C-alpha positions in Angstrom: 0.0 0.0 0.0 1.3 3.4 -1.0 1.6 5.8 1.9 0.3 9.4 1.5 2.6 12.4 1.8 3.3 13.0 5.5 3.4 16.9 5.3 1.3 19.2 3.3 3.2 21.0 0.5 3.8 24.6 -0.4 3.6 24.4 -4.2 4.8 26.9 -6.8 3.0 26.2 -10.0 4.6 27.2 -13.3 2.2 27.4 -16.2 0.8 29.5 -19.1 -1.9 28.0 -21.2 -5.2 26.1 -21.1 -3.5 22.7 -20.7 -1.8 24.0 -17.6 -5.0 25.7 -16.3 -6.7 22.3 -16.0 -3.9 21.0 -13.9 -3.9 24.1 -11.8 -7.6 23.7 -11.2 -7.0 20.2 -9.9 -4.4 21.4 -7.4 -6.6 24.2 -6.4 -9.5 21.8 -5.7 -7.0 19.7 -3.6 -6.0 22.9 -1.6 -9.7 23.8 -0.9 -10.5 20.2 0.2 -8.0 20.8 3.0 -6.9 17.2 2.6 -3.5 17.8 4.1 -1.7 17.4 0.8 -1.5 21.0 -0.4 -1.2 23.7 2.2 -0.4 26.6 -0.2 -0.5 27.2 -3.9 1.2 30.1 -5.7 1.3 30.6 -9.5 4.2 31.8 -11.6 3.1 32.5 -15.2 5.3 32.3 -18.2 6.8 35.2 -20.2 4.3 34.2 -22.9 1.3 35.4 -20.7 1.0 38.8 -22.4 0.8 37.2 -25.9 -1.6 34.5 -24.6 -3.9 37.2 -23.4 -4.1 38.7 -26.9 -5.1 35.3 -28.2 -8.0 35.0 -25.8 -6.6 33.3 -22.7 -4.3 34.4 -19.9 -3.5 32.2 -17.0 -2.5 35.3 -15.1 -5.9 36.9 -15.6 -7.7 33.6 -14.9 -6.0 33.2 -11.5 -6.7 36.8 -10.6 -10.4 36.6 -11.5 -11.3 33.0 -10.5 -8.9 31.7 -7.9 -8.1 33.2 -4.5 -4.4 32.3 -4.5 -1.4 34.5 -5.2 -0.1 34.9 -8.7 3.3 36.3 -9.4 4.1 38.8 -12.2 5.1 37.0 -15.5 8.8 36.4 -15.7 10.9 38.8 -17.8 13.6 36.7 -19.4 15.4 36.4 -22.7 13.7 34.9 -25.8 15.8 31.7 -25.7 14.0 28.7 -24.2 17.1 28.2 -22.0 17.4 31.8 -20.8 18.3 31.9 -17.1 15.9 33.3 -14.6 15.2 33.5 -10.9 11.9 32.9 -9.0 10.5 33.8 -5.7 11.6 31.1 -3.1 9.0 31.7 -0.4 5.2 32.0 -0.1 3.6 35.4 0.8 3.7 34.1 4.4 7.4 33.5 4.3 7.3 29.7 4.0 9.8 28.0 1.7 8.3 26.4 -1.3 8.5 22.6 -1.2 7.8 21.6 -4.8 7.7 23.1 -8.3 4.9 21.8 -10.6 5.6 22.8 -14.2 3.0 22.4 -16.9 3.3 24.0 -20.4 5.6 26.7 -19.0 7.6 27.1 -22.2 10.9 27.8 -20.5 13.7 25.5 -19.3 13.7 25.7 -15.5 17.4 26.1 -14.6 19.2 23.9 -12.0 19.7 26.6 -9.4 15.9 27.2 -9.4 15.1 23.4 -9.1 17.5 23.1 -6.2 15.7 25.8 -4.1 12.7 23.4 -3.7 12.9 20.7 -1.1 11.4 18.1 -3.4 12.7 19.6 -6.6 10.3 20.0 -9.5 7.9 17.8 -11.5 6.6 18.2 -15.0 3.4 17.0 -16.7 4.0 16.3 -20.4 1.3 15.0 -22.8 3.1 12.1 -24.5 4.6 8.8 -23.6 8.1 10.0 -23.1 10.7 9.8 -24.6 8.3 10.0 -27.5 7.6 13.6 -28.6 9.9 15.6 -26.4 9.3 19.3 -27.1 6.7 22.0 -27.3 4.1 20.3 -29.5 3.5 16.7 -28.5 -0.3 16.9 -28.9 0.0 18.4 -32.4 2.3 15.6 -33.5 0.1 12.9 -32.0 -2.7 14.1 -34.2 -0.6 14.9 -37.3 1.0 11.4 -37.3 -2.4 9.8 -36.7 -1.2 7.9 -33.7 -3.7 5.4 -32.3 -2.1 5.8 -28.8 -1.4 8.9 -26.8 -0.4 9.4 -23.2 0.7 11.6 -20.3 4.0 11.4 -18.5 4.8 13.0 -15.1 8.6 13.3 -14.7 11.2 14.9 -12.5 12.5 18.1 -13.9 15.9 17.5 -15.5 18.6 20.0 -14.9 20.2 19.1 -18.3 17.5 18.8 -21.0 13.9 19.5 -21.8 11.5 16.6 -21.0 14.4 14.3 -20.1 13.8 13.7 -16.4 13.1 10.4 -14.7 9.5 9.1 -15.1 7.4 9.1 -12.0 4.1 8.1 -13.6 2.8 7.3 -17.1 -0.6 6.6 -18.5 -1.2 5.4 -22.1 -4.6 5.9 -23.7 -6.1 4.2 -26.8 -7.5 7.0 -28.8 -9.9 4.8 -30.9 -11.3 3.2 -27.8 -11.8 6.7 -26.2 -13.5 8.1 -29.3 -10.6 10.6 -29.8 -8.9 9.3 -32.9 -10.1 12.1 -35.1 -10.3 14.8 -32.4 -9.2 18.3 -33.0 -6.4 20.0 -31.0 -8.6 21.7 -28.4 -10.5 18.4 -27.8 -7.3 16.4 -27.5 -5.6 19.0 -25.3 -8.5 19.0 -22.8 -8.9 15.2 -22.9 -5.2 14.6 -22.1 -5.2 17.5 -19.5 -8.0 15.8 -17.6 -6.0 12.5 -17.5 -2.8 14.4 -16.5 -4.6 16.3 -13.8 -5.9 13.1 -12.2 -2.4 11.6 -12.3 -0.8 14.8 -11.0 -2.9 14.7 -7.8 -2.0 11.0 -7.4 1.7 11.8 -7.6 1.5 14.8 -5.3 -0.4 12.8 -2.7 2.3 10.1 -2.8 5.3 12.1 -3.8 8.0 10.3 -1.8 6.9 7.0 -3.2 6.9 8.1 -6.8 10.3 9.9 -6.3 11.8 6.7 -4.8 10.5 4.5 -7.6 11.3 6.9 -10.6 12.8 5.3 -13.7 15.0 6.7 -16.4 13.4 7.1 -19.8 14.0 4.2 -22.2 13.3 3.7 -25.9 13.6 5.8 -29.0 13.7 9.6 -28.4 11.6 11.6 -30.9 11.2 15.4 -31.0 8.0 17.5 -31.3 9.4 21.0 -32.0 7.2 24.1 -32.2 5.4 24.7 -35.4 5.9 27.8 -37.5 3.6 29.9 -39.7 5.0 28.1 -42.7 3.5 24.9 -41.3 0.1 26.4 -41.5 0.3 26.9 -45.3 -1.6 24.6 -47.6 0.2 23.2 -50.7 -2.6 22.2 -53.0 -0.3 20.4 -55.4 1.2 18.2 -52.6 -1.5 17.7 -50.0 -4.6 15.6 -50.4 -7.9 16.3 -48.6 -7.2 14.1 -45.6 -3.7 15.5 -45.1 -5.0 19.1 -45.1 -7.9 18.2 -42.7 -5.5 16.4 -40.4 -3.1 19.3 -40.3 -6.0 21.6 -39.5 -7.0 19.3 -36.6 -3.5 19.1 -35.3 -2.6 22.8 -35.4 -5.9 24.0 -33.9 -5.8 27.2 -35.9 -6.8 28.3 -39.5 -4.6 27.1 -42.3 -3.8 29.6 -45.0 -3.0 29.8 -48.7 -3.1 32.5 -51.4 -6.0 33.7 -53.4 -5.9 35.5 -56.8 -8.4 36.0 -59.6 -5.9 34.6 -62.0 -2.2 33.5 -62.0 -1.0 37.0 -62.9 -3.1 39.0 -60.4 -2.0 40.1 -57.0 -2.1 37.2 -54.5 -3.7 37.8 -51.1 -3.5 35.6 -48.0 -6.6 33.7 -47.3 -7.4 31.8 -44.1 -9.5 28.6 -44.1 -11.3 28.8 -40.8 -13.4 25.7 -41.0 -12.5 22.5 -43.0 -15.0 19.6 -43.0 -14.0 16.0 -42.4 -13.4 14.3 -45.8 -14.7 11.0 -44.3 -18.0 12.6 -43.2 -18.9 15.3 -45.7 -21.2 14.5 -48.6 -19.9 15.3 -52.0 -22.3 16.6 -54.7 -22.7 14.2 -57.6 -22.0 17.1 -60.1 -18.4 17.1 -58.9 -17.8 13.8 -60.8 -18.0 15.9 -64.0 -15.0 18.0 -63.0 -12.5 15.5 -64.4 -10.0 18.1 -65.6 -9.8 20.1 -62.3 -6.3 21.0 -61.1 -5.3 21.6 -57.5 -6.6 24.9 -56.3 -9.7 24.8 -58.5 -13.0 25.9 -57.0 -16.4 24.2 -57.2 -19.6 25.6 -55.7 -23.1 24.2 -55.9 -25.7 26.5 -54.2 -28.3 23.8 -54.7 -26.2 21.4 -52.7 -25.1 23.8 -50.0 -24.8 27.6 -49.9 -22.2 27.3 -47.1 -19.7 24.9 -48.6 -16.9 25.5 -51.1 -15.1 22.5 -52.6 -11.5 22.9 -53.5 -9.5 20.5 -55.6 -6.4 19.0 -53.8 -3.7 16.6 -54.8 -4.8 13.3 -56.2 -7.9 15.1 -57.6 -9.7 14.9 -54.3 -12.1 17.6 -53.0 -11.8 19.4 -49.8 -14.9 21.1 -48.2 -14.5 24.4 -46.6 -17.3 26.5 -45.1 -15.6 29.6 -43.6 -13.1 31.7 -45.6 -11.4 34.9 -44.8 -9.4 37.0 -47.3 -6.8 39.3 -45.6 -8.4 42.6 -44.7 -11.9 41.2 -44.9 -14.2 39.4 -42.5 -14.8 35.6 -42.6 -17.6 34.6 -44.8 -19.3 31.4 -46.1 -19.0 30.0 -49.6 -21.9 31.9 -51.1 -20.8 35.2 -49.8 -17.2 34.5 -51.0 -18.2 33.4 -54.5 -20.6 36.4 -55.0 -18.2 38.9 -53.4 -15.6 38.2 -56.0 -17.9 37.0 -58.8 -16.0 33.7 -59.1 -17.0 30.9 -61.4 -16.7 27.1 -61.1 -13.8 25.3 -62.6 -11.2 28.0 -62.3 -8.1 27.9 -60.1 -8.2 30.7 -57.5 -6.1 29.2 -54.6 -2.3 29.0 -54.8 
């Protein structure tokens, strides 16, 4: 039988996004239960917090508005992921922090910071480490169409990102869980709920899991951060399923370029909503478009006024129902076609 933690912990939580927020909520619930596991909880947000707020979520603001616990100002550090920084070492009441809990913080926690905590630091990472070390494990899980995902809780390594000893791991079968074709936000929240459950289990029995930690074994694979270039559709090289999977993985609009003809000025266009190729109905009239080339449009208002079909690689058709040309608002297919007086069978996307 695993023995519970003998003394309640003063925890400093490092986080910055929605994935980390779900873990913070779990710790906060444990604090309010007065279970003798967490005696104080303080939040240190990442340098990314200001940018996150502009995107619609700020962990800093969430804590200030929703949780009655201290939140420290976002760190001001260099742009490098390994930029050195210092953090507050005591609670507002002057007690030394016992444990650092790091979830989607985005910065490498240096050794001198880890050593100021009695029990060091632990990290929650949404993959079966050492698979998908890096900033984007959830995105690569979706992009590679993995049938299995997982969550690892590890010791913070003073030497490398996501390289610490494993305290706890949970594998999940995505098909059995109905998550195999999930979008990023859905997968993020699903794995966060699993991770939050496991985090509480580890914190409750921290000494046990620390004593039985194991080094990571197996093939190391990387999941680096995606760039804006990764969001661009290549109509000549990507089929409908590839484009849809990329949209699911990145969790944001993909983009390409729109022009009335190949010589006209090209404008950036965002594809806000792409429909599942395995689920969307295809109009019978599309079978007549045998000479279509990638980037060609087809719109049938009698089939749907909302959906625009675009020819992709392998002469497949991708359904999109929300399009936004730079400088304009997002519109449906009918508004888009009428606004630019476009005709079927012509190439407009590049």
